[in-house]
C-alpha positions in Angstrom: 86.5 8.9 39.8 87.9 9.9 36.2 86.6 10.8 33.0 87.2 7.2 31.6 85.7 6.0 34.0 82.8 7.9 33.6 82.8 7.6 30.3 82.5 3.5 30.7 79.5 3.7 33.0 77.6 5.8 30.9 77.8 3.1 28.1 77.1 3.8 25.0 73.8 4.1 22.4 74.2 0.4 20.9 74.7 -0.9 24.9 71.3 0.9 25.1 69.2 -0.4 22.2 70.6 -4.1 23.2 69.3 -3.9 27.0 66.0 -2.5 25.6 65.9 -4.6 22.8 66.6 -7.6 25.9 64.0 -5.9 28.0 61.1 -6.9 25.2 62.6 -10.5 24.9 63.3 -9.9 21.5 59.8 -9.7 20.2 60.2 -7.0 17.5 62.0 -3.6 17.5 59.3 -1.3 19.4 59.7 -0.2 22.7 56.8 -1.0 24.3 55.8 -4.1 26.5 56.0 -7.2 24.5 57.2 -5.2 21.5 55.2 -3.0 20.4 55.7 -0.2 19.2 55.5 3.1 21.5 52.7 6.0 22.3 55.2 8.6 20.3 55.6 6.3 18.0 52.4 5.2 17.1 51.5 8.7 17.0 54.4 9.6 15.1 53.5 7.8 12.3 49.7 9.3 12.5 50.5 12.4 12.0 52.4 11.9 9.4 49.4 10.1 7.9 47.7 12.9 8.2 50.7 15.3 7.3 50.4 13.3 3.6 46.4 13.4 3.5 46.2 17.0 4.1 49.0 17.2 1.1 46.9 15.4 -1.1 43.5 16.7 -0.5 45.2 20.2 -1.2 47.2 19.4 -3.6 43.6 18.8 -5.2 41.7 21.5 -4.5 44.3 23.9 -6.1 44.3 21.9 -8.7 40.4 22.1 -9.6 40.3 25.5 -8.4 43.2 26.7 -10.6 41.6 25.1 -13.7 38.0 26.5 -12.9 39.9 29.9 -12.3 41.8 29.2 -16.0 38.0 29.3 -16.7 36.2 31.9 -15.3 38.9 33.9 -16.5 38.4 32.9 -20.6 34.2 33.1 -19.7 33.0 36.5 -20.8 29.9 38.9 -21.8 29.7 39.9 -24.5 27.2 41.9 -27.5 27.3 42.5 -30.8 28.4 46.9 -31.5 25.7 47.2 -34.4 23.3 44.2 -33.3 22.8 44.4 -29.6 23.1 40.7 -29.8 24.3 39.2 -26.1 26.3 36.2 -25.9 26.9 35.7 -22.2 30.0 33.3 -20.6 31.3 33.6 -23.8 34.7 31.1 -23.6 36.9 32.7 -25.6 41.2 31.4 -26.7 43.8 32.3 -25.3 45.6 36.0 -26.8 42.2 36.8 -28.2 41.4 40.3 -29.1 38.6 42.8 -29.1 36.2 43.5 -31.3 36.0 39.7 -31.2 34.2 37.2 -34.3 30.6 37.0 -34.1 30.1 33.5 -34.3 26.4 34.1 -35.9 27.1 37.1 -38.2 30.7 36.3 -39.0 31.7 40.7 -38.5 34.4 41.3 -36.1 31.6 43.1 -34.1 31.5 41.4 -30.2 32.9 43.3 -27.3 33.1 43.4 -24.0 29.2 44.3 -22.6 29.2 46.4 -19.0 26.7 45.2 -16.8 24.1 47.7 -15.2 22.4 46.6 -11.7 20.1 48.8 -10.8 16.6 49.4 -11.2 14.6 53.0 -12.0 13.5 53.6 -8.7 17.5 53.1 -7.5 17.1 50.2 -5.8 19.5 46.9 -6.6 18.4 44.6 -8.5 21.1 40.5 -9.2 20.5 40.1 -12.9 22.3 42.9 -14.1 21.7 45.2 -17.6 24.5 44.3 -20.4 25.3 47.4 -22.1 27.4 48.6 -24.5 30.0 51.2 -23.9 32.3 52.7 -27.1 35.8 53.3 -25.5 36.0 56.1 -23.3 32.3 57.1 -23.6 29.3 56.4 -21.5 26.4 56.1 -22.5 22.7 55.3 -20.4 21.3 52.4 -19.4 17.7 51.6 -21.5 16.7 50.2 -18.3 17.1 52.7 -15.4 18.3 55.1 -17.5 21.6 55.6 -15.4 25.2 56.4 -17.0 26.7 53.3 -17.4 30.7 53.9 -18.0 33.9 51.1 -18.8 34.0 48.7 -15.9 30.6 50.4 -14.7 30.8 49.8 -11.0 28.3 47.9 -9.0 25.9 49.1 -6.7 27.0 49.1 -2.6 27.0 45.9 -1.1 24.4 47.0 0.8 22.2 47.1 -1.7 22.7 44.1 -3.2 22.2 42.3 -0.4 18.7 43.9 -0.2 18.4 43.0 -3.6 19.3 39.3 -2.9 16.6 39.0 -0.7 14.0 40.3 -2.2 15.1 38.3 -5.1 14.8 35.1 -2.7 11.6 36.4 -0.7 10.1 36.0 -4.7 11.1 32.8 -5.0 9.5 31.9 -2.1 6.3 33.7 -2.5 5.5 31.6 -5.9 
């Protein structure tokens, strides 16, 4: 058999498509019995729909996370340098600088407060004592007496877990 004869016996993709349509008796365009789509076509459509759904949910999640992250990054716990008045989770506008204007007094005396999460007996606590620390200095915490510095480090995680468990136990005991 020559190469030309082999090519004629193989036919073309169009011939194969026509034969498959005739086998399905012209009902629909699918390749399954009675013109129904094949399993692979159905699975492909389902997989595509799942990917689109996952993409929609991921986009929603990212949009809501970025909005809450943006809001979180604009909220600060501030303390008045003169009065000690505390402003927890105060939302600041973009570009705000410190010291910031106190909305109650109008004076420019608000600065970020530093958290101290220690107790006098050396245990950790969940609810911090907020302290004003002048830049480049350290001051004693009014609650526990430990020195508080700028960007004050938190207690070790193990001690914070114990503090959380104590707090939860106290709530259950009420």
